[in-house]
C-alpha positions as CSV (number, residue, x, y, z in Angstrom):
1,X,25.7,186.9,-4.0
2,X,26.2,183.6,-6.3
3,X,23.8,180.6,-5.4
4,X,25.6,178.7,-2.8
5,X,25.1,175.2,-2.1
6,X,22.9,174.6,0.9
7,X,23.2,171.2,2.7
8,X,20.1,169.2,3.0
9,X,19.6,169.8,7.0
10,X,19.4,173.7,6.5
11,X,17.1,173.1,3.4
12,X,14.7,171.1,5.6
13,X,15.0,173.6,8.6
14,X,14.1,176.6,6.3
15,X,11.2,174.5,5.1
16,X,9.9,173.8,8.6
17,X,10.4,177.5,9.5
18,X,8.3,178.6,6.5
19,X,5.3,176.1,7.7
20,X,5.6,177.3,11.5
21,X,5.8,181.1,11.0
22,X,5.3,183.3,14.0
23,X,2.3,185.5,14.2
24,X,4.6,188.4,13.6
25,X,6.3,186.8,10.5
26,X,2.9,185.9,9.0
27,X,1.5,189.6,9.3
28,X,4.5,191.1,7.7
29,X,4.6,188.4,4.9
30,X,1.1,189.2,3.9
31,X,2.2,192.8,3.4
32,X,5.6,192.0,1.6
33,X,4.8,189.3,-0.3
34,X,4.0,189.0,-4.2
35,X,5.9,192.2,-5.0
36,X,3.6,194.3,-2.6
37,X,6.3,196.7,-1.8
38,X,6.9,198.8,-5.0
39,X,7.3,195.7,-6.9
40,X,10.2,194.2,-4.7
41,X,10.3,190.4,-4.4
42,X,10.8,188.8,-1.2
43,X,11.5,185.3,-0.2
44,X,10.9,184.0,3.1
45,X,12.8,181.7,5.5
46,X,16.0,181.6,3.1
47,X,19.0,179.6,3.8
48,X,22.6,181.3,3.5
49,X,25.2,179.0,4.6
50,X,24.7,178.6,8.2
51,X,22.0,181.1,8.7
52,X,18.4,181.0,7.7
53,X,17.3,184.9,6.8
54,X,13.7,185.6,7.9
55,X,12.9,187.3,4.6
56,X,15.2,188.5,1.7
57,X,15.1,190.8,-1.4
58,X,17.8,189.7,-3.5
59,X,17.4,192.6,-6.1
60,X,17.8,195.1,-3.3
61,X,20.3,193.0,-1.1
62,X,18.1,193.5,1.7
63,X,17.4,191.0,4.8
64,X,14.6,191.8,7.1
65,X,14.9,189.9,10.5
66,X,12.1,189.7,13.3
67,X,13.2,189.3,16.9
68,X,11.0,187.8,19.4
69,X,12.1,188.1,23.2
70,X,14.7,185.7,23.2
71,X,16.9,188.6,21.3
72,X,16.9,190.6,24.4
73,X,19.5,188.6,26.1
74,X,23.2,189.5,25.4
75,X,24.5,186.3,24.3
76,X,21.8,186.2,21.4
77,X,22.6,189.7,20.6
78,X,26.4,188.9,20.0
79,X,25.2,186.0,18.0
80,X,22.8,188.4,15.8
81,X,25.9,191.0,15.7
82,X,28.1,188.0,14.0
83,X,25.2,187.1,11.6
84,X,24.6,190.8,10.8
85,X,28.2,191.1,9.8
86,X,28.2,187.9,7.7
87,X,25.2,189.5,5.6
88,X,27.0,192.7,5.7
89,X,30.2,191.1,4.0
90,X,28.0,189.6,1.4
91,X,26.7,193.3,0.6
92,X,23.4,193.0,2.3
93,X,21.6,195.7,4.5
94,X,20.1,194.2,7.5
95,X,16.7,195.6,8.9
96,X,15.9,194.3,12.4
97,X,12.4,194.7,14.1
98,X,10.9,193.1,17.0
99,X,7.9,191.1,16.9
100,X,6.1,193.7,19.1
101,X,6.8,196.4,16.4
102,X,5.3,194.4,13.6
103,X,2.1,193.6,15.6
104,X,1.8,197.1,17.1
105,X,3.0,199.2,14.1
106,X,3.0,197.1,11.0
107,X,2.5,200.2,8.8
108,X,5.5,201.8,10.3
109,X,7.6,198.8,9.6
110,X,6.8,198.4,6.1
111,X,7.0,202.0,5.4
112,X,10.7,201.5,7.0
113,X,11.4,198.6,4.7
114,X,10.1,200.5,1.6
115,X,12.3,203.5,2.5
116,X,15.3,201.1,2.7
117,X,14.5,199.7,-0.6
118,X,14.4,202.9,-2.2
119,X,17.5,203.9,-0.5
120,X,19.3,200.7,-1.8
121,X,17.8,201.5,-5.5
122,X,19.2,204.9,-5.3
123,X,22.8,203.6,-3.9
124,X,22.1,205.8,-0.6
125,X,24.0,204.3,2.6
126,X,21.2,203.5,5.1
127,X,19.9,206.1,7.5
128,X,21.3,206.7,11.2
129,X,20.5,203.7,13.4
130,X,17.2,204.4,15.4
131,X,17.2,203.5,19.2
132,X,16.0,200.0,19.7
133,X,13.6,198.7,22.5
134,X,15.2,199.9,25.7
135,X,17.5,202.4,23.9
136,X,17.0,206.2,23.7
137,X,16.3,209.0,26.0
138,X,12.9,208.0,26.9
139,X,11.9,211.6,25.8
140,X,9.3,210.4,23.0
141,X,6.2,210.7,24.9
142,X,4.6,209.9,28.2
143,X,4.9,206.2,28.1
144,X,8.6,206.6,27.7
145,X,8.2,203.6,25.0
146,X,10.1,204.0,21.6
147,X,7.7,201.9,19.0
148,X,10.1,203.6,16.2
149,X,11.0,200.6,14.0
150,X,14.9,199.9,13.9
151,X,15.8,200.4,10.4
152,X,19.6,199.7,10.7
153,X,20.2,197.1,13.3
154,X,21.4,199.2,16.3
155,X,22.4,195.8,18.0
156,X,25.6,195.8,15.3
157,X,26.4,199.6,16.3
158,X,27.8,201.3,13.5
159,X,28.2,198.3,11.0
160,X,27.1,199.5,7.5
161,X,26.9,197.4,4.6
């Protein structure tokens, strides 16, 4: 994506978000900054026109978004779908993880990012969407809870970059 002009308001908001990262964002940033995942360079809180992406790897055209509890509401999920569609049009794949997935399964989240980076490098399409929080059949163990990272943004159901 060519460098787009970012208005000063977006620039200030991105800077504020970098200074006030959530616990999950801080944990993930420690593992993906400074080319720690197979030499991939990520930036955090990156302004894109009307949006600010949590983490972006420009070389792989990969956006990583972390969702808190506010993303459980239908209205917010619709806005997330619009946002993800924007990134898809720009050629980016969006990976979405919940804050809880990051705090409880950081290694799994990092591995899912590593796999997506490798797939993007090989030109492969994203793997099929995994069940998101509340999705799936509940047959994944005694707890009925699915902690598998959502590597393809099941909230956008079928949107592929």
